[in-house]
C-alpha positions as CSV (number, residue, x, y, z in Angstrom):
1,M,284.9,34.4,-174.6
2,S,286.8,32.4,-172.0
3,L,290.6,32.6,-171.5
4,L,290.8,29.0,-172.6
5,W,289.2,29.8,-175.9
6,D,291.4,32.8,-176.3
7,F,294.4,30.6,-175.7
8,I,293.2,28.0,-178.3
9,I,292.7,30.8,-180.8
10,T,296.2,32.1,-180.1
11,L,297.7,28.7,-180.7
12,L,295.8,28.5,-184.0
13,I,296.9,31.9,-185.1
14,I,300.6,31.3,-184.3
15,W,300.7,27.7,-185.6
16,P,301.6,28.6,-189.3
17,P,304.5,30.9,-188.4
18,Y,305.7,28.3,-185.9
19,V,305.8,25.7,-188.6
20,A,307.4,28.1,-191.1
21,N,310.1,28.9,-188.5
22,A,310.8,25.2,-187.6
23,T,310.7,23.7,-191.1
24,P,314.1,25.0,-192.3
25,V,315.9,23.0,-189.6
26,V,314.4,19.8,-191.0
27,A,315.0,21.0,-194.6
28,S,318.7,21.5,-193.8
29,K,318.9,17.8,-193.3
30,V,317.0,16.9,-196.5
31,F,318.6,19.1,-199.1
32,R,322.1,18.1,-200.0
33,R,322.8,21.4,-201.7
34,R,322.1,24.4,-199.5
35,T,322.6,27.9,-200.8
36,P,323.2,30.6,-198.1
37,M,320.9,33.6,-198.5
38,D,323.9,35.8,-198.2
39,F,325.9,33.8,-200.7
40,G,328.8,33.9,-198.2
41,R,329.1,37.6,-198.4
42,N,330.1,39.9,-195.5
43,F,328.5,43.1,-194.3
44,I,330.5,46.3,-194.0
45,D,331.7,45.2,-190.6
46,G,333.5,42.3,-192.1
47,R,331.1,39.7,-190.6
48,R,328.7,37.5,-192.6
49,L,325.3,39.0,-193.3
50,F,323.4,36.0,-192.0
51,G,325.6,32.9,-192.0
52,D,325.4,29.4,-193.5
53,G,322.3,28.6,-191.4
54,K,319.9,30.8,-193.5
55,T,319.4,29.2,-196.9
56,Y,317.1,29.7,-199.8
57,E,316.1,26.1,-199.6
58,G,315.1,26.4,-195.9
59,F,313.2,29.7,-196.6
60,A,311.2,28.3,-199.5
61,T,310.5,25.0,-197.6
62,G,309.5,26.9,-194.5
63,L,307.1,29.2,-196.4
64,L,305.5,26.3,-198.3
65,V,305.1,24.0,-195.4
66,G,304.0,26.7,-193.0
67,F,301.3,27.9,-195.3
68,I,300.1,24.4,-196.2
69,I,300.1,23.0,-192.7
70,G,298.5,26.2,-191.4
71,E,295.7,26.2,-193.9
72,L,295.1,22.4,-193.5
73,T,294.8,22.9,-189.7
74,Y,292.3,25.8,-190.2
75,M,290.2,23.6,-192.6
76,I,290.2,20.7,-190.1
77,V,289.4,22.8,-187.1
78,S,286.7,24.7,-189.0
79,S,285.1,21.5,-189.9
80,V,284.8,20.4,-186.3
81,V,284.0,23.6,-184.4
82,S,282.8,27.0,-185.3
83,V,285.9,29.2,-185.2
84,P,285.7,32.9,-185.1
85,S,286.5,35.1,-188.0
86,E,289.7,36.1,-186.1
87,L,291.6,33.3,-187.8
88,P,293.8,34.7,-190.4
89,D,292.7,34.3,-194.0
90,P,294.9,32.5,-196.5
91,L,296.7,35.6,-197.7
92,A,297.3,36.6,-194.1
93,V,298.7,33.1,-193.3
94,F,301.0,33.4,-196.3
95,V,302.2,36.8,-195.3
96,M,302.7,35.7,-191.7
97,C,304.9,32.8,-192.8
98,I,307.0,35.1,-194.9
99,A,307.2,37.5,-192.1
100,A,308.2,34.8,-189.6
101,L,311.1,33.7,-191.9
102,L,312.1,37.3,-192.4
103,G,312.0,38.0,-188.7
104,D,314.3,35.0,-188.1
105,L,316.6,36.3,-190.8
106,L,316.7,39.7,-189.1
107,G,317.5,37.9,-185.9
108,A,320.5,36.2,-187.6
109,F,321.6,39.6,-189.0
110,I,321.5,41.2,-185.5
111,K,323.4,38.2,-184.0
112,R,326.1,38.6,-186.6
113,R,326.4,42.3,-185.9
114,L,326.8,41.5,-182.2
115,G,329.6,39.1,-183.1
116,L,327.7,36.0,-182.1
117,P,328.6,32.9,-184.1
118,R,326.0,30.6,-185.7
119,G,324.3,28.7,-183.0
120,A,325.2,31.0,-180.1
121,P,322.3,31.7,-177.8
122,A,320.6,35.1,-177.9
123,P,317.8,34.8,-175.3
124,L,314.5,36.3,-176.4
125,L,315.9,37.3,-179.8
126,D,316.1,33.7,-180.8
127,Q,312.6,33.0,-179.4
128,L,310.6,36.1,-180.4
129,D,312.1,37.5,-183.7
130,F,310.0,35.3,-185.9
131,L,306.9,35.6,-183.8
132,L,306.9,39.4,-183.5
133,A,307.5,39.8,-187.2
134,A,304.6,37.4,-188.0
135,L,302.2,39.2,-185.5
136,L,303.2,42.6,-187.0
137,A,302.4,41.2,-190.5
138,L,299.0,39.9,-189.3
139,W,298.2,43.3,-187.7
140,L,299.1,45.1,-190.9
141,I,297.2,42.8,-193.3
142,Q,294.2,41.7,-191.2
143,P,294.0,43.7,-188.0
144,S,290.7,42.2,-187.0
145,A,292.4,38.9,-186.4
146,L,294.7,40.2,-183.7
147,R,293.6,41.0,-180.2
148,A,295.9,42.1,-177.3
149,I,295.1,38.9,-175.4
150,Y,296.4,36.8,-178.4
151,V,299.7,38.8,-178.5
152,M,300.1,38.5,-174.7
153,F,299.6,34.7,-174.8
154,A,301.8,34.3,-177.8
155,V,304.7,36.3,-176.3
156,L,304.4,34.4,-173.0
157,I,304.2,30.9,-174.4
158,T,306.7,31.1,-177.3
159,P,310.0,31.1,-175.3
160,P,309.3,27.9,-173.5
161,I,307.8,26.2,-176.5
162,H,310.7,27.3,-178.7
163,L,313.2,26.0,-176.1
164,A,311.3,22.7,-175.8
165,T,311.0,22.1,-179.5
166,N,314.7,23.0,-180.0
167,T,315.7,20.6,-177.3
168,V,313.7,17.8,-179.1
169,A,315.4,18.8,-182.4
170,Y,318.7,18.6,-180.7
171,L,318.0,15.2,-179.3
172,L,316.9,14.0,-182.7
173,G,320.1,15.2,-184.2
174,L,318.5,18.0,-186.3
175,K,320.3,20.8,-184.4
176,R,323.8,21.2,-183.0
177,E,322.6,23.2,-180.0
178,P,319.6,22.6,-177.7
179,W,318.4,26.2,-177.7
């Protein structure tokens, strides 16, 4: 296989978790009522567990949209070209989307423990928490779908893609910060 093909497969593999991770930002503008996943509770250090930015509505919407868009993308691509069996199966896509959202939640938990307020930048943690959790989930549930080259490409391209999409979301008024 060529590096270009490996890059394309990488994009296809990480697409559902990307969508799952990005959707809560949009969902926060759609839902009038937003229930924080920590219900406003503090951890033993006196700081919020996750903060107001992590909501049940965002989590559920991210999971649903990430899974549906991911599967639709796979169906469309598979109807046009012969894709290798390395694409995650539906169960793996679902688990990857959950893992991406949980990884982002873990990132928020870590940021609160570090005393960083909601929206404060945490380079690499902000960009890779969801991705690494999703890739770990894929490796655990469908190891044949994950090759080292895919992980390398994903880790290298995610920070700039994440920053670019967050800048667009900021310019569209969906986010308060461009990072």
